[in-house]
VOBA-32464 format. One record per residue (C-alpha): residue number from 1; chain; x, y, z. Coordinates in nm, 3 decimals. Layout:
N
R    nr   kette         u         v         w
R   NUM       A         X         Y         Z
...
END
This chain:
339
R    nr   kette         u         v         w
R     1       A    -0.920     3.737    -4.247
R     2       A    -0.867     4.055    -4.348
R     3       A    -0.599     3.975    -4.625
R     4       A    -0.944     3.860    -4.826
R     5       A    -1.110     4.164    -4.882
R     6       A    -0.848     4.273    -5.149
R     7       A    -0.886     3.976    -5.364
R     8       A    -1.227     3.923    -5.347
R     9       A    -1.395     3.828    -5.702
R    10       A    -0.964     3.768    -5.796
R    11       A    -0.997     3.454    -6.063
R    12       A    -0.780     3.258    -6.246
R    13       A    -0.747     2.943    -6.487
R    14       A    -0.578     2.634    -6.352
R    15       A    -0.611     2.255    -6.407
R    16       A    -0.746     2.068    -6.161
R    17       A    -0.689     1.674    -6.073
R    18       A    -1.002     1.556    -5.895
R    19       A    -0.922     1.314    -5.615
R    20       A    -0.880     0.975    -5.756
R    21       A    -0.822     1.071    -6.086
R    22       A    -0.525     1.095    -6.321
R    23       A    -0.626     1.318    -6.594
R    24       A    -0.649     1.714    -6.537
R    25       A    -0.889     1.934    -6.658
R    26       A    -0.895     2.294    -6.720
R    27       A    -1.093     2.514    -6.477
R    28       A    -1.138     2.828    -6.330
R    29       A    -1.035     2.894    -5.962
R    30       A    -1.121     3.210    -5.782
R    31       A    -1.140     3.385    -5.438
R    32       A    -1.403     3.316    -5.165
R    33       A    -1.472     3.446    -4.839
R    34       A    -1.276     3.205    -4.667
R    35       A    -1.250     2.941    -4.950
R    36       A    -1.059     2.854    -5.317
R    37       A    -1.343     2.799    -5.554
R    38       A    -1.290     2.529    -5.840
R    39       A    -1.577     2.573    -6.151
R    40       A    -1.556     2.434    -6.448
R    41       A    -1.569     2.670    -6.788
R    42       A    -1.947     2.657    -6.781
R    43       A    -1.944     2.832    -6.429
R    44       A    -2.045     2.496    -6.241
R    45       A    -1.878     2.495    -5.917
R    46       A    -1.652     2.193    -5.913
R    47       A    -1.490     2.195    -5.535
R    48       A    -1.406     2.411    -5.232
R    49       A    -1.116     2.450    -5.072
R    50       A    -1.058     2.589    -4.702
R    51       A    -0.813     2.824    -4.743
R    52       A    -0.621     2.802    -4.408
R    53       A    -0.570     2.440    -4.540
R    54       A    -0.471     2.485    -4.920
R    55       A    -0.086     2.373    -4.939
R    56       A     0.188     2.454    -5.181
R    57       A     0.323     2.111    -5.238
R    58       A     0.584     2.211    -5.458
R    59       A     0.863     2.473    -5.502
R    60       A     0.788     2.840    -5.439
R    61       A     1.101     2.929    -5.697
R    62       A     0.888     2.737    -6.001
R    63       A     0.664     2.943    -6.200
R    64       A     0.415     2.672    -6.232
R    65       A     0.236     2.665    -5.868
R    66       A     0.085     2.325    -5.733
R    67       A    -0.149     2.324    -5.435
R    68       A    -0.314     2.057    -5.238
R    69       A    -0.618     2.123    -5.045
R    70       A    -0.509     1.892    -4.751
R    71       A    -0.216     1.669    -4.682
R    72       A    -0.435     1.347    -4.714
R    73       A    -0.525     1.372    -5.046
R    74       A    -0.426     1.331    -5.440
R    75       A    -0.625     1.611    -5.517
R    76       A    -0.411     1.863    -5.683
R    77       A    -0.439     2.216    -5.858
R    78       A    -0.183     2.375    -6.090
R    79       A    -0.198     2.765    -6.208
R    80       A     0.102     2.949    -6.328
R    81       A    -0.125     3.292    -6.264
R    82       A     0.130     3.493    -6.082
R    83       A    -0.105     3.752    -5.922
R    84       A    -0.363     3.433    -5.795
R    85       A    -0.023     3.271    -5.645
R    86       A     0.070     3.594    -5.472
R    87       A    -0.274     3.632    -5.339
R    88       A    -0.281     3.283    -5.168
R    89       A     0.118     3.274    -5.053
R    90       A    -0.024     3.651    -4.860
R    91       A    -0.331     3.530    -4.731
R    92       A    -0.191     3.205    -4.579
R    93       A     0.094     3.475    -4.403
R    94       A    -0.173     3.678    -4.295
R    95       A    -0.335     3.356    -4.166
R    96       A    -0.005     3.249    -3.998
R    97       A     0.075     3.589    -3.828
R    98       A    -0.319     3.582    -3.669
R    99       A    -0.224     3.253    -3.547
R   100       A    -0.155     3.253    -3.143
R   101       A     0.037     2.949    -3.175
R   102       A     0.296     2.785    -3.439
R   103       A     0.220     2.525    -3.688
R   104       A    -0.106     2.474    -3.923
R   105       A    -0.475     2.482    -3.849
R   106       A    -0.476     2.175    -3.834
R   107       A    -0.197     2.135    -3.542
R   108       A    -0.393     2.422    -3.353
R   109       A    -0.674     2.255    -3.324
R   110       A    -0.586     1.924    -3.238
R   111       A    -0.353     2.026    -2.985
R   112       A    -0.651     2.183    -2.848
R   113       A    -0.887     1.921    -2.816
R   114       A    -0.559     1.687    -2.659
R   115       A    -0.556     2.012    -2.384
R   116       A    -0.853     1.807    -2.238
R   117       A    -0.684     1.913    -1.901
R   118       A    -0.825     2.258    -1.946
R   119       A    -1.156     2.277    -1.911
R   120       A    -1.220     2.575    -2.095
R   121       A    -1.065     2.384    -2.385
R   122       A    -1.279     2.082    -2.293
R   123       A    -1.605     2.244    -2.331
R   124       A    -1.579     2.564    -2.560
R   125       A    -1.395     2.458    -2.849
R   126       A    -1.631     2.136    -2.976
R   127       A    -1.920     2.404    -2.974
R   128       A    -1.697     2.665    -3.107
R   129       A    -1.605     2.428    -3.407
R   130       A    -1.923     2.326    -3.474
R   131       A    -2.081     2.674    -3.514
R   132       A    -1.790     2.757    -3.755
R   133       A    -1.809     2.488    -3.985
R   134       A    -2.167     2.557    -3.984
R   135       A    -2.167     2.903    -4.055
R   136       A    -1.910     2.886    -4.372
R   137       A    -1.992     2.579    -4.495
R   138       A    -2.157     2.608    -4.870
R   139       A    -2.492     2.522    -4.975
R   140       A    -2.313     2.252    -5.244
R   141       A    -2.080     2.123    -4.960
R   142       A    -2.420     2.052    -4.769
R   143       A    -2.586     1.891    -5.050
R   144       A    -2.278     1.682    -5.144
R   145       A    -2.301     1.613    -4.751
R   146       A    -2.680     1.487    -4.765
R   147       A    -2.621     1.293    -5.087
R   148       A    -2.357     1.089    -4.898
R   149       A    -2.577     1.030    -4.623
R   150       A    -2.858     0.964    -4.828
R   151       A    -2.664     0.670    -4.969
R   152       A    -2.594     0.542    -4.584
R   153       A    -2.947     0.564    -4.529
R   154       A    -3.028     0.349    -4.855
R   155       A    -2.785     0.093    -4.752
R   156       A    -2.957     0.031    -4.420
R   157       A    -3.326     0.123    -4.508
R   158       A    -3.296    -0.053    -4.889
R   159       A    -3.352     0.136    -5.254
R   160       A    -3.646     0.409    -5.237
R   161       A    -3.961     0.354    -5.409
R   162       A    -3.993     0.491    -5.759
R   163       A    -4.214     0.453    -6.050
R   164       A    -4.257     0.677    -6.354
R   165       A    -4.561     0.883    -6.299
R   166       A    -4.495     0.819    -5.921
R   167       A    -4.177     1.009    -5.959
R   168       A    -4.338     1.316    -6.119
R   169       A    -4.594     1.363    -5.854
R   170       A    -4.342     1.381    -5.584
R   171       A    -4.162     1.594    -5.849
R   172       A    -4.476     1.820    -5.866
R   173       A    -4.500     1.777    -5.477
R   174       A    -4.138     1.912    -5.420
R   175       A    -4.197     2.198    -5.663
R   176       A    -4.513     2.334    -5.500
R   177       A    -4.359     2.324    -5.137
R   178       A    -3.975     2.321    -5.133
R   179       A    -3.735     2.585    -5.306
R   180       A    -3.563     2.434    -5.593
R   181       A    -3.220     2.418    -5.490
R   182       A    -3.333     2.180    -5.215
R   183       A    -3.240     1.797    -5.239
R   184       A    -3.593     1.646    -5.280
R   185       A    -3.840     1.415    -5.172
R   186       A    -3.755     1.027    -5.099
R   187       A    -3.978     0.769    -5.021
R   188       A    -3.870     0.398    -4.850
R   189       A    -4.097     0.121    -4.782
R   190       A    -3.938     0.091    -4.432
R   191       A    -3.641     0.182    -4.228
R   192       A    -3.769     0.510    -4.185
R   193       A    -3.967     0.724    -3.935
R   194       A    -4.276     0.869    -4.047
R   195       A    -4.064     1.160    -4.196
R   196       A    -3.721     1.246    -4.148
R   197       A    -3.461     1.488    -4.295
R   198       A    -3.125     1.552    -4.427
R   199       A    -2.856     1.850    -4.486
R   200       A    -2.892     1.978    -4.822
R   201       A    -3.299     1.954    -4.783
R   202       A    -3.356     1.610    -4.873
R   203       A    -3.713     1.502    -4.690
R   204       A    -3.717     1.122    -4.655
R   205       A    -4.062     0.969    -4.585
R   206       A    -4.226     0.624    -4.480
R   207       A    -4.456     0.522    -4.748
R   208       A    -4.703     0.507    -4.495
R   209       A    -4.766     0.851    -4.469
R   210       A    -4.874     0.854    -4.833
R   211       A    -5.072     0.526    -4.824
R   212       A    -5.265     0.488    -4.549
R   213       A    -5.451     0.841    -4.644
R   214       A    -5.674     0.952    -4.834
R   215       A    -5.602     1.340    -4.873
R   216       A    -5.249     1.456    -5.028
R   217       A    -5.226     1.758    -4.819
R   218       A    -5.126     1.480    -4.526
R   219       A    -4.829     1.419    -4.729
R   220       A    -4.762     1.770    -4.790
R   221       A    -4.798     1.851    -4.393
R   222       A    -4.537     1.588    -4.338
R   223       A    -4.320     1.791    -4.566
R   224       A    -4.405     2.112    -4.431
R   225       A    -4.343     2.001    -4.078
R   226       A    -4.003     1.857    -4.171
R   227       A    -3.893     2.199    -4.347
R   228       A    -4.017     2.338    -3.990
R   229       A    -3.785     2.116    -3.815
R   230       A    -3.498     2.235    -4.027
R   231       A    -3.567     2.568    -3.938
R   232       A    -3.552     2.523    -3.642
R   233       A    -3.187     2.342    -3.595
R   234       A    -2.960     2.286    -3.876
R   235       A    -2.968     1.927    -3.970
R   236       A    -2.600     1.957    -4.029
R   237       A    -2.486     2.103    -3.667
R   238       A    -2.706     1.823    -3.562
R   239       A    -2.475     1.576    -3.765
R   240       A    -2.160     1.769    -3.608
R   241       A    -2.264     1.766    -3.305
R   242       A    -2.368     1.371    -3.298
R   243       A    -2.025     1.314    -3.463
R   244       A    -1.809     1.464    -3.225
R   245       A    -1.486     1.719    -3.250
R   246       A    -1.297     1.558    -3.577
R   247       A    -1.583     1.568    -3.794
R   248       A    -1.606     1.940    -3.743
R   249       A    -1.241     1.963    -3.765
R   250       A    -1.198     1.729    -4.110
R   251       A    -1.515     1.965    -4.240
R   252       A    -1.338     2.250    -4.198
R   253       A    -1.023     2.140    -4.311
R   254       A    -1.098     1.922    -4.618
R   255       A    -1.450     2.011    -4.733
R   256       A    -1.596     1.681    -4.645
R   257       A    -1.645     1.423    -4.368
R   258       A    -1.563     1.071    -4.353
R   259       A    -1.790     0.823    -4.505
R   260       A    -1.775     0.615    -4.147
R   261       A    -1.874     0.871    -3.973
R   262       A    -2.194     0.941    -4.174
R   263       A    -2.252     0.574    -4.211
R   264       A    -2.271     0.560    -3.800
R   265       A    -2.455     0.879    -3.792
R   266       A    -2.714     0.706    -4.078
R   267       A    -2.766     0.400    -3.831
R   268       A    -2.822     0.665    -3.490
R   269       A    -3.069     0.873    -3.728
R   270       A    -3.308     0.607    -3.818
R   271       A    -3.334     0.492    -3.453
R   272       A    -3.416     0.891    -3.390
R   273       A    -3.800     0.991    -3.291
R   274       A    -3.916     1.273    -3.453
R   275       A    -3.832     1.613    -3.254
R   276       A    -4.152     1.843    -3.155
R   277       A    -4.198     2.098    -3.400
R   278       A    -4.386     2.504    -3.298
R   279       A    -4.682     2.454    -3.413
R   280       A    -4.776     2.829    -3.440
R   281       A    -4.461     2.850    -3.657
R   282       A    -4.569     2.551    -3.837
R   283       A    -4.929     2.709    -3.916
R   284       A    -4.801     3.018    -4.062
R   285       A    -4.595     2.778    -4.291
R   286       A    -4.905     2.631    -4.423
R   287       A    -5.049     2.968    -4.466
R   288       A    -4.774     3.030    -4.647
R   289       A    -4.764     2.718    -4.872
R   290       A    -5.139     2.778    -4.938
R   291       A    -5.204     2.387    -4.805
R   292       A    -5.488     2.282    -4.586
R   293       A    -5.360     2.229    -4.283
R   294       A    -5.693     2.021    -4.103
R   295       A    -5.577     1.656    -4.311
R   296       A    -5.255     1.671    -4.163
R   297       A    -5.329     1.839    -3.815
R   298       A    -5.592     1.521    -3.775
R   299       A    -5.342     1.271    -3.893
R   300       A    -5.118     1.386    -3.571
R   301       A    -5.402     1.377    -3.352
R   302       A    -5.764     1.234    -3.403
R   303       A    -5.867     1.482    -3.167
R   304       A    -5.725     1.787    -3.253
R   305       A    -5.635     1.928    -2.914
R   306       A    -5.237     1.936    -2.973
R   307       A    -5.312     2.064    -3.305
R   308       A    -5.553     2.351    -3.261
R   309       A    -5.348     2.612    -3.411
R   310       A    -5.328     2.408    -3.682
R   311       A    -5.671     2.397    -3.732
R   312       A    -5.783     2.726    -3.649
R   313       A    -5.565     2.861    -3.938
R   314       A    -5.710     2.684    -4.168
R   315       A    -6.070     2.823    -4.080
R   316       A    -5.947     3.127    -4.101
R   317       A    -5.775     3.033    -4.522
R   318       A    -5.991     2.816    -4.624
R   319       A    -6.034     3.085    -4.954
R   320       A    -5.670     3.063    -4.990
R   321       A    -5.579     2.715    -5.054
R   322       A    -5.415     2.574    -5.375
R   323       A    -5.515     2.181    -5.477
R   324       A    -5.171     2.022    -5.357
R   325       A    -5.188     1.747    -5.649
R   326       A    -5.470     1.659    -5.907
R   327       A    -5.655     1.339    -5.883
R   328       A    -5.464     1.180    -6.116
R   329       A    -5.096     1.267    -5.942
R   330       A    -5.222     1.167    -5.622
R   331       A    -5.315     0.804    -5.749
R   332       A    -4.978     0.783    -5.918
R   333       A    -4.815     0.926    -5.585
R   334       A    -5.001     0.664    -5.370
R   335       A    -4.850     0.369    -5.630
R   336       A    -4.540     0.445    -5.619
R   337       A    -4.451     0.168    -5.387
R   338       A    -4.632    -0.079    -5.537
R   339       A    -4.328    -0.164    -5.829
END
């Protein structure tokens, strides 16, 4: 999409009506690499639209252009900025010229999927769509998908454990081990495996990970192990491969995944066993986080045979570790599911 380069940093004011709402709000619309970004006046991102899917729904002769992100939504964006209107029109024409067959991007993908008689379409297209979606979806969309998926998990597993002091201890643990933009750590009484993860950086823990051990380094180890699994296999890619072709197509064209798809995936996710983790890379992750790996290593394998690289890494770095939680914080965290 070379036509996008000359419109880099292009911004304009607009009126945005979110889906399901009647009131419009003033926003700033700007060009991304392959998206139209909608932000409030404080520069907080509100929505991302895929440029190939954006449609002008009123006449091109009118001075105010009204755009929609897809045909099946009532979300709208209005602007009278002539430069922005011309840029969107020019970009979409460039996309159309680069399309090997007539019709919109949605029609192309659907037609390719239906052409199952051609082996190349059957085996190549779904994988290509997944890789394309994973590569262009911004962090804010990943976070939105993770939050919706977490809601489906709560529907199945019950509400998360929470208490004032326990939540503070959990936040302290997250601050030490996870990047600020990550979704966070959520503790459940039951319904989830020892540890699992979702798109957007969410990590789910079973209460037993906290209550069955006397050392907070064990809990830290489960969190670090999930971060390693995220590094080994993108959770959004896992979701899309499980959900099928239409989920990738929907994400590319509208920036979202249907609730029914997330509901089905949540049911499957809670039945999955934890994936194997590269033990040597996990040992390096413990070193970088300055967390003692031995408590986790023996929690996973009481003999220490399968987790020997973790144990040896801890022996080599015994003087460079930090305290994961203070005693009072650890007691509060162990009590998070008691209420």
